[in-house]
C-alpha positions in Angstrom: -19.5 -10.1 -5.2 -19.6 -10.0 -9.0 -18.3 -13.2 -10.6 -16.0 -13.1 -13.6 -13.9 -15.5 -15.6 -11.3 -12.8 -16.2 -8.2 -12.3 -14.2 -8.5 -9.4 -11.8 -7.0 -6.0 -12.7 -4.3 -5.5 -10.1 -3.1 -2.0 -9.4 0.1 -1.3 -7.5 0.1 2.1 -5.6 3.6 3.0 -4.2 5.3 6.1 -2.9 6.9 7.5 0.1 5.3 7.8 3.5 2.8 10.7 3.4 2.8 10.9 -0.4 -0.9 10.4 -0.8 -1.1 6.7 -1.7 -4.3 6.2 0.5 -5.9 9.1 -1.3 -5.3 7.5 -4.7 -6.6 4.2 -3.4 -9.8 5.8 -2.0 -10.5 7.5 -5.2 -10.1 4.3 -7.2 -12.5 2.5 -4.8 -15.0 5.4 -5.1 -14.9 5.3 -8.9 -15.7 1.6 -9.2 -17.8 0.9 -6.1 -16.9 -1.2 -2.9 -18.2 -4.4 -4.4 -15.9 -4.2 -7.4 -12.6 -3.7 -5.7 -10.5 -4.9 -2.7 -7.3 -3.5 -1.2 -4.3 -5.3 0.1 -2.6 -2.9 2.5 1.2 -3.5 2.8 1.2 -1.7 6.2 -0.6 -4.7 7.6 2.1 -7.1 6.4 4.8 -6.1 8.8 6.5 -9.2 10.3 5.1 -10.6 13.5 7.4 -9.6 16.4 5.8 -11.4 19.3 9.0 -13.0 20.4 10.8 -9.6 20.7 10.7 -7.3 23.7 8.9 -3.9 23.3 12.2 -2.1 23.3 13.5 -4.4 20.5 10.3 -3.8 18.5 10.7 0.0 18.8 14.2 -0.3 17.3 13.0 -2.2 14.2 13.7 -0.3 10.9 10.1 -0.2 9.6 11.2 1.6 6.5 13.3 -1.3 5.2 12.0 -4.0 2.9 13.1 -6.7 5.3 10.5 -5.5 7.8 7.7 -7.1 5.8 6.3 -10.6 5.5 6.7 -10.9 1.7 5.8 -14.6 1.5 2.4 -14.1 3.2 1.6 -11.0 1.1 2.5 -12.9 -2.1 0.4 -15.9 -1.0 -2.6 -13.7 -0.3 -2.4 -11.8 -3.6 -2.2 -15.0 -5.5 -5.2 -16.4 -3.7 -7.3 -13.3 -4.4 -6.3 -13.5 -8.1 -7.5 -17.1 -8.1 -10.9 -15.9 -6.7 -10.3 -17.0 -3.1 -11.0 -15.0 0.0 -8.2 -14.4 2.5 -7.7 -13.4 6.1 -5.5 -10.2 5.9 -3.5 -9.6 9.0 -3.7 -6.2 10.8 -0.9 -4.4 12.5 -0.9 -2.5 15.9 1.4 0.5 15.4 1.2 1.4 19.1 2.4 -2.0 20.2 4.8 -2.4 17.2 3.5 -5.8 16.5 0.9 -7.8 14.5 -2.5 -7.8 16.0 -4.6 -10.8 16.7 -7.5 -9.5 14.6 -7.7 -10.3 10.8 -9.9 -8.9 8.1 -11.6 -11.1 5.6 -11.0 -9.8 2.1 -13.1 -11.1 -0.8 -11.8 -11.4 -4.3 -12.9 -8.7 -6.7 -12.4 -7.6 -10.4 -10.0 -4.9 -9.2 -7.3 -5.5 -6.6 -5.3 -2.6 -5.2 -1.9 -3.3 -3.6 -1.0 -0.2 -1.6 2.3 0.4 0.3 5.7 1.9 0.5 7.2 -1.1 -1.4 4.3 -2.0 -3.6 6.6 -1.8 -6.7 9.7 -3.2 -5.0 9.4 -7.0 -5.6 9.7 -8.3 -9.1 7.3 -11.2 -8.6 4.7 -8.9 -7.2 5.1 -6.5 -10.1 4.5 -9.4 -12.6 1.0 -9.7 -11.2 0.1 -6.1 -11.7 -1.8 -4.7 -14.6 -1.1 -1.0 -13.7 1.8 0.3 -11.6 1.5 3.8 -10.0 4.0 5.8 -8.1 2.7 8.8 -6.1 5.5 11.4 -6.2 5.3 14.1 -3.6 7.8 16.7 -2.3 9.8 15.5 0.8 8.7 18.5 3.0 5.0 17.7 2.3 5.5 14.0 3.0 7.3 14.8 6.3 4.6 17.2 7.5 1.9 14.7 6.7 3.8 11.9 8.5 4.4 14.1 11.6 0.7 15.0 11.8 -0.5 11.4 11.3 1.9 9.8 13.8 1.2 12.3 16.5 -2.6 12.1 16.0 -3.1 8.4 15.3 -0.2 6.6 16.8 0.5 8.5 20.0 4.0 9.6 18.9 5.9 12.6 20.1 7.2 15.2 17.6 10.8 14.4 18.7 10.4 10.7 18.1 8.9 11.2 14.6 11.7 13.6 13.7 14.4 11.3 14.9 12.9 8.3 13.0 12.6 10.4 9.9 16.2 11.4 9.9 17.5 8.0 11.0 15.5 5.6 8.8 12.7 7.2 6.8 14.7 9.6 4.7 17.7 7.3 3.9 15.5 4.3 3.3 13.3 6.3 0.9 16.3 7.4 -1.1 17.8 3.9 -1.1 14.8 1.7 -1.7 11.5 3.6 -2.4 12.6 6.4 -4.8 14.2 3.9 -7.2 11.0 2.0 -7.6 9.6 5.0 -9.5 11.4 3.6 -12.5 9.2 0.6 -12.3 5.9 2.6 -12.5 3.7 2.8 -15.6 2.3 6.1 -14.3 3.9 8.7 -12.0 1.6 11.1 -10.3 3.5 14.3 -9.8 2.6 16.6 -7.0 0.9 13.7 -5.1 -2.7 12.7 -5.7 -3.5 15.5 -8.0 -7.0 15.5 -9.4 -6.3 15.5 -13.2 -3.9 12.5 -13.0 -6.2 10.5 -10.7 -9.2 11.2 -12.9 -7.3 9.7 -15.9 -6.6 6.5 -13.8 -10.1 6.2 -12.4 -11.6 6.7 -15.9 -9.4 3.8 -17.2 -10.5 1.6 -14.3 -14.2 2.4 -14.8 -13.9 1.6 -18.5 -12.3 -1.7 -17.7 -15.0 -2.6 -15.2 -17.7 -1.7 -17.8 -16.0 -3.8 -20.4 -15.8 -6.8 -18.0 -19.5 -6.4 -17.3 -20.3 -6.7 -21.0 -18.0 -9.7 -21.6 
């Protein structure tokens, strides 16, 4: 892992479910190389629900800010910024609970914080050098979520639709959409190539400058 005396360049990537956040993150990683960047996935910081029954877990509102372990996420980002490795938790979406497995993340010159609420917390935003909101049409986001949850999480179409109407849609309007005002860059029409190219060019320039410092 490249060593540097500079503080890492922290990028926040927020947006609704199915907006294209992961696509933006992958393109940033591809532009700088795997050894130069690390990613903190907010999806893996859902609260541990071991003490709850499976039925209670299924009823959790996973689209509300209170569903996340903010102190742990903050602690881990601070550690990465100090140059310390962390053990990032992982989440089992079929069991609706935190998994026993962790992933070792090494510090890097670029740190990406990706998640629905990446721009929600003021203290988290203070640590970011660049704040991005991926803005995608609601119908596109819903279709992507439907396809993902059925293919990857064993959900039925009915359960995905019900959750979307009950929590995803109202929580997006109440909590996620307003964070767009906190962004430095808004990517219209999702992860569109021209906008992402501008961002990755900026990040590559930053890495080049750090290498010369």
